[in-house]
C-alpha positions as a Markdown table, in Angstrom:
| # | Residue | x | y | z |
|---|---|---|---|---|
| 1 | Unk | 1.9 | 186.0 | -154.1 |
| 2 | Unk | 2.5 | 184.5 | -150.7 |
| 3 | Unk | 5.9 | 183.3 | -149.5 |
| 4 | Unk | 6.8 | 179.7 | -150.3 |
| 5 | Unk | 6.8 | 177.7 | -147.1 |
| 6 | Unk | 9.5 | 175.2 | -146.3 |
| 7 | Unk | 7.8 | 171.7 | -146.2 |
| 8 | Unk | 9.4 | 171.0 | -142.8 |
| 9 | Unk | 7.6 | 174.0 | -141.3 |
| 10 | Unk | 4.2 | 172.4 | -141.5 |
| 11 | Unk | 5.4 | 168.8 | -140.8 |
| 12 | Unk | 6.0 | 168.8 | -137.1 |
| 13 | Unk | 5.9 | 165.2 | -135.8 |
| 14 | Unk | 5.4 | 163.9 | -139.4 |
| 15 | Unk | 9.0 | 163.9 | -140.7 |
| 16 | Unk | 11.7 | 161.9 | -138.9 |
| 17 | Unk | 15.3 | 162.8 | -139.2 |
| 18 | Unk | 16.2 | 159.1 | -139.5 |
| 19 | Unk | 13.7 | 156.6 | -140.6 |
| 20 | Unk | 14.5 | 153.0 | -139.8 |
| 21 | Unk | 12.5 | 149.8 | -139.5 |
| 22 | Unk | 15.0 | 148.4 | -137.0 |
| 23 | Unk | 12.3 | 147.4 | -134.6 |
| 24 | Unk | 8.6 | 146.5 | -134.8 |
| 25 | Unk | 5.7 | 148.9 | -134.3 |
| 26 | Unk | 5.4 | 147.9 | -130.6 |
| 27 | Unk | 8.6 | 149.8 | -129.8 |
| 28 | Unk | 8.5 | 153.5 | -129.2 |
| 29 | Unk | 10.4 | 156.0 | -131.4 |
| 30 | Unk | 12.8 | 156.9 | -128.6 |
| 31 | Unk | 13.7 | 153.3 | -128.1 |
| 32 | Unk | 14.3 | 152.8 | -131.9 |
| 33 | Unk | 16.6 | 155.8 | -132.1 |
| 34 | Unk | 18.5 | 154.7 | -129.0 |
| 35 | Unk | 19.0 | 151.2 | -130.4 |
| 36 | Unk | 20.0 | 152.6 | -133.8 |
| 37 | Unk | 22.6 | 154.9 | -132.3 |
| 38 | Unk | 23.9 | 152.1 | -130.1 |
| 39 | Unk | 24.2 | 149.7 | -133.0 |
| 40 | Unk | 25.9 | 152.3 | -135.2 |
| 41 | Unk | 28.5 | 153.2 | -132.5 |
| 42 | Unk | 29.2 | 149.5 | -131.8 |
| 43 | Unk | 29.6 | 148.7 | -135.5 |
| 44 | Unk | 31.8 | 151.7 | -136.3 |
| 45 | Unk | 34.1 | 151.0 | -133.3 |
| 46 | Unk | 34.5 | 147.3 | -134.1 |
| 47 | Unk | 35.1 | 147.8 | -137.8 |
| 48 | Unk | 37.4 | 150.8 | -137.4 |
| 49 | Unk | 39.6 | 148.6 | -135.2 |
| 50 | Unk | 40.0 | 146.3 | -138.1 |
| 51 | Unk | 40.6 | 149.3 | -140.5 |
| 52 | Unk | 37.3 | 148.7 | -142.2 |
| 53 | Unk | 35.0 | 151.6 | -142.9 |
| 54 | Unk | 31.2 | 151.3 | -142.3 |
| 55 | Unk | 29.2 | 152.6 | -145.2 |
| 56 | Unk | 25.6 | 151.8 | -144.2 |
| 57 | Unk | 23.5 | 149.3 | -142.4 |
| 58 | Unk | 19.8 | 148.5 | -142.0 |
| 59 | Unk | 18.0 | 146.1 | -139.7 |
| 60 | Unk | 14.5 | 144.6 | -139.8 |
| 61 | Unk | 12.5 | 142.8 | -137.2 |
| 62 | Unk | 11.0 | 139.5 | -138.5 |
| 63 | Unk | 9.4 | 138.5 | -135.3 |
| 64 | Unk | 11.5 | 135.7 | -133.8 |
| 65 | Unk | 14.6 | 136.8 | -135.6 |
| 66 | Unk | 16.1 | 140.2 | -136.5 |
| 67 | Unk | 17.9 | 140.5 | -139.9 |
| 68 | Unk | 20.6 | 143.2 | -140.4 |
| 69 | Unk | 22.5 | 144.1 | -143.6 |
| 70 | Unk | 25.9 | 145.7 | -143.2 |
| 71 | Unk | 27.6 | 147.4 | -146.1 |
| 72 | Unk | 31.3 | 148.0 | -145.5 |
| 73 | Unk | 34.4 | 148.7 | -147.6 |
| 74 | Unk | 35.9 | 145.2 | -147.0 |
| 75 | Unk | 34.4 | 142.0 | -145.7 |
| 76 | Unk | 35.6 | 141.1 | -142.2 |
| 77 | Unk | 37.0 | 137.7 | -141.4 |
| 78 | Unk | 35.0 | 134.9 | -139.9 |
| 79 | Unk | 36.5 | 135.5 | -136.5 |
| 80 | Unk | 35.6 | 139.2 | -136.6 |
| 81 | Unk | 32.1 | 138.3 | -137.7 |
| 82 | Unk | 31.6 | 136.0 | -134.7 |
| 83 | Unk | 33.0 | 138.7 | -132.3 |
| 84 | Unk | 30.7 | 141.4 | -133.8 |
| 85 | Unk | 27.7 | 139.1 | -133.7 |
| 86 | Unk | 28.4 | 138.3 | -130.0 |
| 87 | Unk | 28.6 | 142.1 | -129.2 |
| 88 | Unk | 25.4 | 143.0 | -131.1 |
| 89 | Unk | 23.1 | 140.2 | -129.9 |
| 90 | Unk | 22.9 | 141.8 | -126.5 |
| 91 | Unk | 21.1 | 144.8 | -128.0 |
| 92 | Unk | 18.3 | 142.9 | -129.6 |
| 93 | Unk | 15.6 | 141.0 | -127.9 |
| 94 | Unk | 15.2 | 138.3 | -130.6 |
| 95 | Unk | 17.7 | 136.2 | -132.5 |
| 96 | Unk | 20.0 | 138.2 | -134.7 |
| 97 | Unk | 21.1 | 137.4 | -138.2 |
| 98 | Unk | 23.8 | 139.6 | -139.8 |
| 99 | Unk | 24.7 | 139.7 | -143.5 |
| 100 | Unk | 27.8 | 141.5 | -144.7 |
| 101 | Unk | 28.2 | 143.1 | -148.1 |
| 102 | Unk | 30.9 | 145.0 | -149.8 |
| 103 | Unk | 30.1 | 147.7 | -152.2 |
| 104 | Unk | 31.8 | 146.1 | -155.1 |
| 105 | Unk | 30.1 | 142.8 | -154.4 |
| 106 | Unk | 26.7 | 144.5 | -154.2 |
| 107 | Unk | 27.3 | 146.0 | -157.6 |
| 108 | Unk | 28.5 | 142.8 | -159.2 |
| 109 | Unk | 25.5 | 140.8 | -158.0 |
| 110 | Unk | 23.2 | 142.6 | -160.3 |
| 111 | Unk | 24.3 | 143.8 | -163.7 |
| 112 | Unk | 21.5 | 146.4 | -163.8 |
| 113 | Unk | 23.0 | 148.2 | -160.7 |
| 114 | Unk | 26.5 | 148.3 | -162.3 |
| 115 | Unk | 25.2 | 149.5 | -165.6 |
| 116 | Unk | 23.2 | 152.3 | -164.0 |
| 117 | Unk | 26.3 | 153.4 | -162.0 |
| 118 | Unk | 28.4 | 153.4 | -165.1 |
| 119 | Unk | 25.9 | 155.4 | -167.1 |
| 120 | Unk | 25.5 | 157.8 | -164.1 |
| 121 | Unk | 29.2 | 158.7 | -164.5 |
| 122 | Unk | 28.4 | 160.1 | -167.9 |
| 123 | Unk | 30.7 | 160.6 | -170.8 |
| 124 | Unk | 33.4 | 162.3 | -168.7 |
| 125 | Unk | 36.6 | 160.3 | -168.7 |
| 126 | Unk | 37.6 | 161.8 | -165.3 |
| 127 | Unk | 34.6 | 160.3 | -163.6 |
| 128 | Unk | 35.0 | 156.9 | -165.2 |
| 129 | Unk | 38.7 | 156.4 | -164.4 |
| 130 | Unk | 38.4 | 157.8 | -160.8 |
| 131 | Unk | 37.7 | 155.1 | -158.3 |
| 132 | Unk | 36.3 | 157.6 | -155.8 |
| 133 | Unk | 33.6 | 158.8 | -158.1 |
| 134 | Unk | 32.7 | 155.2 | -159.0 |
| 135 | Unk | 32.3 | 154.3 | -155.4 |
| 136 | Unk | 30.3 | 157.4 | -154.7 |
| 137 | Unk | 27.9 | 156.6 | -157.5 |
| 138 | Unk | 27.5 | 153.1 | -156.1 |
| 139 | Unk | 26.6 | 154.6 | -152.7 |
| 140 | Unk | 24.1 | 156.9 | -154.3 |
| 141 | Unk | 22.6 | 153.9 | -156.1 |
| 142 | Unk | 22.4 | 152.1 | -152.7 |
| 143 | Unk | 20.7 | 155.1 | -151.1 |
| 144 | Unk | 18.1 | 155.3 | -153.8 |
| 145 | Unk | 17.4 | 151.6 | -153.6 |
| 146 | Unk | 17.0 | 151.9 | -149.8 |
| 147 | Unk | 14.9 | 155.1 | -150.0 |
| 148 | Unk | 17.1 | 156.7 | -147.3 |
| 149 | Unk | 17.7 | 160.4 | -147.4 |
| 150 | Unk | 20.3 | 160.2 | -144.6 |
| 151 | Unk | 22.6 | 158.0 | -146.6 |
| 152 | Unk | 22.3 | 160.3 | -149.7 |
| 153 | Unk | 23.1 | 163.4 | -147.6 |
| 154 | Unk | 26.1 | 161.6 | -146.1 |
| 155 | Unk | 27.4 | 160.7 | -149.5 |
| 156 | Unk | 27.1 | 164.4 | -150.6 |
| 157 | Unk | 28.8 | 165.5 | -147.4 |
| 158 | Unk | 31.7 | 163.1 | -148.0 |
| 159 | Unk | 32.2 | 164.2 | -151.6 |
| 160 | Unk | 32.1 | 167.9 | -150.7 |
| 161 | Unk | 34.7 | 167.3 | -148.0 |
| 162 | Unk | 36.9 | 165.3 | -150.4 |
| 163 | Unk | 37.0 | 167.6 | -153.4 |
| 164 | Unk | 37.7 | 171.3 | -153.3 |
| 165 | Unk | 36.7 | 171.9 | -156.9 |
| 166 | Unk | 33.0 | 172.3 | -156.3 |
| 167 | Unk | 32.1 | 172.7 | -160.0 |
| 168 | Unk | 33.3 | 169.2 | -160.6 |
| 169 | Unk | 31.2 | 167.9 | -157.7 |
| 170 | Unk | 28.1 | 169.7 | -159.0 |
| 171 | Unk | 28.5 | 168.2 | -162.5 |
| 172 | Unk | 28.8 | 164.8 | -161.0 |
| 173 | Unk | 25.8 | 165.2 | -158.8 |
| 174 | Unk | 23.7 | 166.5 | -161.6 |
| 175 | Unk | 24.4 | 163.5 | -163.8 |
| 176 | Unk | 24.1 | 160.8 | -161.1 |
| 177 | Unk | 21.1 | 162.1 | -159.2 |
| 178 | Unk | 19.2 | 162.9 | -162.4 |
| 179 | Unk | 19.7 | 159.5 | -163.8 |
| 180 | Unk | 18.8 | 157.7 | -160.5 |
| 181 | Unk | 15.6 | 159.6 | -160.0 |
| 182 | Unk | 14.5 | 158.9 | -163.6 |
| 183 | Unk | 15.3 | 155.1 | -163.2 |
| 184 | Unk | 13.7 | 154.7 | -159.8 |
| 185 | Unk | 10.0 | 153.8 | -159.7 |
| 186 | Unk | 9.7 | 154.5 | -155.9 |
| 187 | Unk | 10.9 | 158.1 | -156.0 |
| 188 | Unk | 8.8 | 160.9 | -157.4 |
| 189 | Unk | 11.1 | 163.8 | -156.8 |
| 190 | Unk | 14.3 | 165.0 | -155.1 |
| 191 | Unk | 15.6 | 168.4 | -154.0 |
| 192 | Unk | 19.2 | 169.1 | -152.9 |
| 193 | Unk | 20.3 | 172.5 | -151.5 |
| 194 | Unk | 23.9 | 173.2 | -150.8 |
| 195 | Unk | 24.8 | 176.6 | -149.2 |
| 196 | Unk | 28.2 | 178.1 | -148.4 |
| 197 | Unk | 31.2 | 179.7 | -150.0 |
| 198 | Unk | 31.1 | 177.7 | -153.2 |
| 199 | Unk | 34.4 | 177.5 | -155.1 |
| 200 | Unk | 36.2 | 179.6 | -152.4 |
| 201 | Unk | 34.2 | 182.8 | -153.1 |
| 202 | Unk | 34.1 | 185.4 | -150.3 |
| 203 | Unk | 30.3 | 185.5 | -150.2 |
| 204 | Unk | 27.9 | 182.8 | -149.4 |
| 205 | Unk | 25.9 | 181.3 | -152.3 |
| 206 | Unk | 23.4 | 178.5 | -152.8 |
| 207 | Unk | 23.3 | 175.7 | -155.3 |
| 208 | Unk | 20.0 | 173.9 | -155.8 |
| 209 | Unk | 19.2 | 170.7 | -157.7 |
| 210 | Unk | 15.6 | 169.7 | -158.5 |
| 211 | Unk | 14.5 | 166.5 | -160.1 |
| 212 | Unk | 10.9 | 165.4 | -160.5 |
| 213 | Unk | 8.1 | 166.8 | -158.4 |
| 214 | Unk | 8.5 | 168.3 | -154.9 |
| 215 | Unk | 5.3 | 169.4 | -153.1 |
| 216 | Unk | 5.4 | 172.2 | -150.6 |
| 217 | Unk | 2.4 | 172.0 | -148.3 |
| 218 | Unk | 0.7 | 168.6 | -148.1 |
| 219 | Unk | 0.6 | 166.2 | -145.1 |
| 220 | Unk | -0.5 | 163.2 | -147.2 |
| 221 | Unk | 2.8 | 163.1 | -149.1 |
| 222 | Unk | 5.7 | 161.0 | -147.8 |
| 223 | Unk | 8.8 | 163.3 | -147.8 |
| 224 | Unk | 12.0 | 162.2 | -146.1 |
| 225 | Unk | 14.2 | 165.1 | -145.0 |
| 226 | Unk | 17.9 | 165.2 | -144.0 |
| 227 | Unk | 20.2 | 168.0 | -142.9 |
| 228 | Unk | 24.0 | 167.8 | -142.6 |
| 229 | Unk | 26.9 | 170.2 | -142.0 |
| 230 | Unk | 30.3 | 169.7 | -143.5 |
| 231 | Unk | 33.5 | 171.6 | -142.6 |
| 232 | Unk | 36.0 | 172.3 | -145.3 |
| 233 | Unk | 38.9 | 174.6 | -145.8 |
| 234 | Unk | 36.5 | 177.1 | -147.6 |
| 235 | Unk | 34.3 | 177.2 | -144.5 |
| 236 | Unk | 31.1 | 175.5 | -143.3 |
| 237 | Unk | 28.6 | 174.2 | -145.8 |
| 238 | Unk | 25.0 | 173.2 | -145.1 |
| 239 | Unk | 23.4 | 170.3 | -147.0 |
| 240 | Unk | 19.6 | 169.8 | -147.1 |
| 241 | Unk | 18.0 | 167.0 | -149.0 |
| 242 | Unk | 14.3 | 166.3 | -149.6 |
| 243 | Unk | 13.2 | 162.9 | -150.9 |
| 244 | Unk | 9.7 | 162.6 | -152.2 |
| 245 | Unk | 8.7 | 158.9 | -152.1 |
| 246 | Unk | 5.8 | 157.3 | -153.8 |
| 247 | Unk | 3.2 | 155.9 | -151.5 |
| 248 | Unk | 2.2 | 152.2 | -151.9 |
| 249 | Unk | -1.4 | 151.6 | -152.7 |
| 250 | Unk | -3.2 | 149.4 | -150.3 |
| 251 | Unk | -4.7 | 146.2 | -151.6 |
| 252 | Unk | -8.1 | 145.6 | -150.0 |
């Protein structure tokens, strides 16, 4: 039996660390990444000054106008929205349209989203009554709907940094990720690997979650990969996440 190869090993120039459709295909990848980092830095600075945390954002180029969705903990005031729009429009070539959403508002808009989040919390009373777990489940639901591995890995990083009882975190991730993968029609499989001194043990160990199908060596499959590092009082943890997305069939 041969050694199992990491899917990133044979995917040079095929897997992007951050996939975004912020600009059209006429722009180069370096320009897209530079614009994305500039927008992220500008948004985080402006919202943090108002004591508002930035959860996630996405932008799409519609030709003459660029539409951007910003998810934050609280909705900014009208004056702050005008000021942020004035600062961001310099970065885009076309007209900019920004829509702000709060996580609670995004969940209330559709009853299906809220019902899946509540069912993802499971039968454990600790998850249902804790506001942090409910918000984390909502962010995971948002990451699955956006098909973004970077958002999912960031949510896992935040929950690992927040809670020191890792067994509780693993139980929550097993319930939430398993349900979201089964309910999503655009995701075929997911693999999550967390390595470090779990539960304060002196030796390093790995915890792996697998849901669905995850191919190893195939260029034709669309796999989004993300890697993050989190520093806690138990040491440094590495988080790797693979997201196997279903390809859309072309209509000739």
